C-alpha positions in Angstrom: -32.0 -42.3 11.6 -29.3 -40.5 9.5 -31.8 -40.1 6.6 -34.3 -38.4 8.9 -31.6 -36.0 10.3 -30.4 -35.2 6.7 -34.0 -34.5 5.6 -34.4 -32.1 8.6 -31.2 -30.3 7.7 -32.3 -30.0 4.1 -35.6 -28.6 5.1 -34.1 -26.2 7.6 -31.6 -25.0 4.9 -34.4 -24.5 2.3 -36.5 -22.5 4.8 -33.5 -20.3 5.7 -32.8 -19.6 2.0 -36.4 -18.9 1.3 -36.6 -16.5 4.3 -33.5 -14.6 3.2 -34.8 -14.3 -0.3 -38.2 -13.1 0.8 -36.8 -10.5 3.2 -34.5 -9.2 0.5 -37.3 -9.0 -2.0 -39.6 -7.4 0.5 -37.2 -4.5 1.1 -37.0 -3.9 -2.6 -40.7 -4.2 -3.1 -41.5 -1.6 -0.4 -38.9 0.8 -1.6 -36.7 0.7 1.5 -33.4 2.2 0.9 -30.3 0.7 2.5 -28.9 2.9 5.2 -25.5 4.0 4.1 -23.5 6.3 6.2 -22.0 9.2 4.3 -18.4 9.6 5.2 -17.0 13.1 5.4 -14.1 13.7 3.1 -10.8 13.2 4.7 -9.0 16.3 6.0 -5.7 14.8 4.8 -4.6 16.1 1.5 -4.5 13.5 -1.2 -1.0 12.8 -2.7 -0.5 14.4 -6.0 -0.6 11.9 -8.9 2.3 12.4 -11.3 2.0 11.9 -15.0 3.3 8.7 -16.5 6.1 10.5 -18.3 7.4 12.4 -15.3 11.0 11.7 -14.1 11.9 10.7 -10.6 12.9 13.7 -8.4 14.7 14.0 -5.1 11.5 15.2 -3.5 9.7 12.1 -4.5 12.5 9.9 -3.2 12.5 11.7 0.2 8.7 11.6 0.4 8.5 7.8 -0.2 11.3 6.9 2.2 10.0 9.3 4.9 6.5 7.9 4.4 7.7 4.3 4.7 9.6 5.1 7.9 6.6 6.9 9.5 4.3 4.0 8.5 6.5 1.2 9.8 7.6 3.0 13.0 4.6 5.2 13.7 4.7 4.5 17.5 8.3 5.8 17.6 7.5 9.0 15.8 10.5 8.9 13.5 12.2 12.0 12.1 14.0 11.5 8.8 16.9 13.7 7.7 18.5 13.3 4.3 22.2 13.8 3.8 22.3 12.9 0.1 20.1 11.5 -2.6 21.8 10.3 -5.8 19.7 9.3 -8.8 21.6 7.2 -11.3 21.2 6.6 -15.0 17.8 5.2 -16.0 17.4 1.9 -17.8 14.6 -0.4 -18.9 13.5 -3.3 -16.6 15.2 -6.6 -17.4 14.2 -10.2 -16.7 15.8 -10.1 -13.3 13.8 -7.0 -12.4 10.6 -8.5 -13.7 11.3 -11.5 -11.4 11.5 -9.1 -8.5 8.0 -7.6 -9.4 9.0 -4.7 -11.6 6.7 -4.4 -14.6 8.1 -5.4 -18.0 9.4 -2.3 -19.9 9.3 0.0 -16.8 11.9 2.7 -16.5 14.1 1.8 -13.5 15.9 4.5 -11.6 18.8 3.3 -9.4 19.0 5.5 -6.3 21.6 5.7 -3.5 20.3 7.5 -0.4 22.2 8.5 2.8 19.9 9.5 5.6 19.4 9.3 9.4 16.3 8.5 11.4 15.7 9.6 14.9 13.3 7.3 16.8 11.7 8.5 20.0 11.7 5.9 22.8 10.4 6.4 26.4 14.0 6.3 27.7 15.4 8.7 25.1 16.0 9.1 21.4 18.0 6.7 19.2 19.5 7.7 15.9 20.2 5.3 13.1 22.2 6.1 10.0 21.3 4.5 6.6 23.3 4.4 3.4 21.0 2.3 1.1 20.5 1.4 -2.6 17.0 1.3 -4.1 15.4 0.8 -7.5 12.5 3.2 -8.1 10.0 2.5 -10.8 6.3 3.2 -11.7 4.1 0.2 -10.9 1.1 -1.0 -12.9 -1.0 1.7 -11.2 1.3 4.4 -12.4 2.5 5.1 -8.9 6.0 5.2 -7.6 7.3 2.0 -6.0 10.6 0.9 -4.7 12.7 -2.2 -4.4 15.3 -2.1 -1.7 18.7 -3.5 -2.8 20.4 -3.3 0.5 23.0 -1.3 2.3 25.9 0.3 0.4 29.2 -1.3 1.3 
Protein backbone atom coordinates (compact mmCIF):
# COMPACT_ATOMS: atom_id res chain seq x y z
CA UNK A 1 0.00 0.00 0.00
CA UNK A 2 2.81 2.45 0.95
CA UNK A 3 4.66 1.72 -2.30
CA UNK A 4 1.53 2.56 -4.30
CA UNK A 5 1.12 5.88 -2.41
CA UNK A 6 4.82 6.74 -2.85
CA UNK A 7 4.58 6.04 -6.61
CA UNK A 8 1.51 8.30 -6.85
CA UNK A 9 3.36 11.12 -5.06
CA UNK A 10 6.40 10.65 -7.30
CA UNK A 11 4.19 10.79 -10.38
CA UNK A 12 2.37 13.88 -9.11
CA UNK A 13 5.68 15.58 -8.32
CA UNK A 14 7.10 14.81 -11.76
CA UNK A 15 3.96 16.09 -13.51
CA UNK A 16 4.07 19.30 -11.46
CA UNK A 17 7.73 19.91 -12.25
CA UNK A 18 7.13 19.24 -15.94
CA UNK A 19 4.16 21.65 -15.98
CA UNK A 20 6.16 24.42 -14.33
CA UNK A 21 9.02 23.88 -16.75
CA UNK A 22 6.73 23.89 -19.79
CA UNK A 23 4.87 27.01 -18.69
CA UNK A 24 8.15 28.82 -18.11
CA UNK A 25 9.48 27.71 -21.49
CA UNK A 26 6.28 28.67 -23.28
CA UNK A 27 6.36 32.24 -22.02
CA UNK A 28 9.94 32.56 -23.27
CA UNK A 29 9.14 30.90 -26.61
CA UNK A 30 6.20 33.21 -27.32
CA UNK A 31 8.13 36.32 -26.31
CA UNK A 32 5.96 37.25 -23.38
CA UNK A 33 7.59 39.81 -21.20
CA UNK A 34 7.19 39.67 -17.49
CA UNK A 35 5.07 42.50 -16.20
CA UNK A 36 7.23 44.63 -13.99
CA UNK A 37 5.84 47.73 -12.43
CA UNK A 38 8.03 50.74 -12.80
CA UNK A 39 8.44 52.50 -9.53
CA UNK A 40 8.56 56.25 -9.58
CA UNK A 41 11.70 57.69 -8.07
CA UNK A 42 11.31 58.58 -4.43
CA UNK A 43 10.61 62.18 -3.63
CA UNK A 44 12.89 61.91 -0.62
CA UNK A 45 16.39 63.24 -1.22
CA UNK A 46 19.06 60.59 -1.07
CA UNK A 47 21.65 61.03 1.67
CA UNK A 48 24.92 62.41 0.45
CA UNK A 49 27.66 59.83 0.33
CA UNK A 50 30.86 61.13 1.77
CA UNK A 51 34.26 60.20 0.47
CA UNK A 52 36.24 57.61 2.37
CA UNK A 53 38.85 60.13 3.49
CA UNK A 54 36.36 62.60 4.96
CA UNK A 55 36.52 63.31 8.66
CA UNK A 56 33.57 63.10 11.02
CA UNK A 57 31.76 66.40 11.53
CA UNK A 58 29.27 67.66 14.09
CA UNK A 59 26.61 67.79 11.37
CA UNK A 60 27.09 64.07 10.60
CA UNK A 61 26.86 63.16 14.31
CA UNK A 62 23.67 65.18 14.73
CA UNK A 63 22.14 63.72 11.55
CA UNK A 64 22.81 60.11 12.60
CA UNK A 65 21.55 60.51 16.18
CA UNK A 66 18.47 62.45 15.06
CA UNK A 67 17.75 59.87 12.36
CA UNK A 68 18.05 57.01 14.83
CA UNK A 69 15.65 58.69 17.29
CA UNK A 70 13.12 59.39 14.54
CA UNK A 71 13.34 55.82 13.28
CA UNK A 72 13.04 54.17 16.70
CA UNK A 73 10.29 56.43 18.01
CA UNK A 74 8.48 57.49 14.82
CA UNK A 75 5.05 57.19 16.45
CA UNK A 76 6.10 59.73 19.14
CA UNK A 77 7.41 62.31 16.63
CA UNK A 78 10.62 63.08 18.51
CA UNK A 79 12.34 66.45 18.34
CA UNK A 80 16.07 66.33 19.06
CA UNK A 81 17.99 69.36 20.36
CA UNK A 82 21.77 69.19 20.78
CA UNK A 83 23.53 70.98 23.61
CA UNK A 84 27.06 69.80 22.77
CA UNK A 85 28.91 67.43 20.46
CA UNK A 86 32.55 66.73 21.32
CA UNK A 87 34.65 64.70 18.89
CA UNK A 88 37.76 63.24 20.50
CA UNK A 89 41.15 62.28 19.12
CA UNK A 90 40.92 59.62 16.40
CA UNK A 91 42.59 56.25 16.61
CA UNK A 92 42.76 52.99 14.65
CA UNK A 93 40.40 50.16 15.59
CA UNK A 94 41.91 47.65 18.00
CA UNK A 95 41.04 43.99 18.65
CA UNK A 96 38.35 44.90 21.19
CA UNK A 97 36.73 47.22 18.61
CA UNK A 98 36.86 44.47 15.99
CA UNK A 99 35.10 42.16 18.44
CA UNK A 100 32.30 44.75 18.65
CA UNK A 101 31.94 44.80 14.85
CA UNK A 102 34.18 47.68 13.86
CA UNK A 103 36.20 46.81 10.73
CA UNK A 104 39.92 46.14 11.19
CA UNK A 105 42.02 49.22 10.56
CA UNK A 106 39.01 51.58 10.61
CA UNK A 107 39.49 55.08 11.97
CA UNK A 108 37.50 55.35 15.20
CA UNK A 109 36.14 58.68 16.43
CA UNK A 110 35.19 58.83 20.13
CA UNK A 111 32.22 61.19 20.50
CA UNK A 112 30.51 62.58 23.59
CA UNK A 113 27.07 64.02 22.95
CA UNK A 114 24.68 65.94 25.19
CA UNK A 115 21.18 66.29 23.78
CA UNK A 116 17.52 66.29 24.71
CA UNK A 117 14.59 64.61 22.98
CA UNK A 118 10.98 65.71 23.23
CA UNK A 119 8.50 62.85 22.66
CA UNK A 120 4.87 63.68 21.87
CA UNK A 121 2.38 61.55 23.82
CA UNK A 122 -1.41 61.83 23.70
CA UNK A 123 -1.44 63.22 27.25
CA UNK A 124 1.44 65.67 26.72
CA UNK A 125 5.09 65.97 25.84
CA UNK A 126 7.92 64.24 27.69
CA UNK A 127 11.53 65.44 27.55
CA UNK A 128 14.49 63.14 28.10
CA UNK A 129 18.04 64.40 28.51
CA UNK A 130 20.94 62.29 27.23
CA UNK A 131 24.67 62.55 27.88
CA UNK A 132 26.14 59.65 25.94
CA UNK A 133 29.44 58.32 24.58
CA UNK A 134 29.66 56.77 21.10
CA UNK A 135 32.30 55.44 18.76
CA UNK A 136 31.78 56.56 15.17
CA UNK A 137 33.49 54.78 12.28
CA UNK A 138 33.08 53.96 8.60
CA UNK A 139 31.66 50.48 8.04
CA UNK A 140 32.59 48.09 5.23
CA UNK A 141 30.13 49.95 2.92
CA UNK A 142 31.93 53.25 3.53
CA UNK A 143 28.96 54.60 5.49
CA UNK A 144 29.04 56.13 8.95
CA UNK A 145 28.12 53.74 11.76
CA UNK A 146 28.04 54.02 15.54
CA UNK A 147 28.66 51.93 18.57
CA UNK A 148 26.96 53.24 21.70
CA UNK A 149 29.22 53.01 24.74
CA UNK A 150 26.70 54.17 27.31
CA UNK A 151 25.79 57.16 29.40
CA UNK A 152 28.51 59.47 30.69
CA UNK A 153 28.89 59.23 34.47
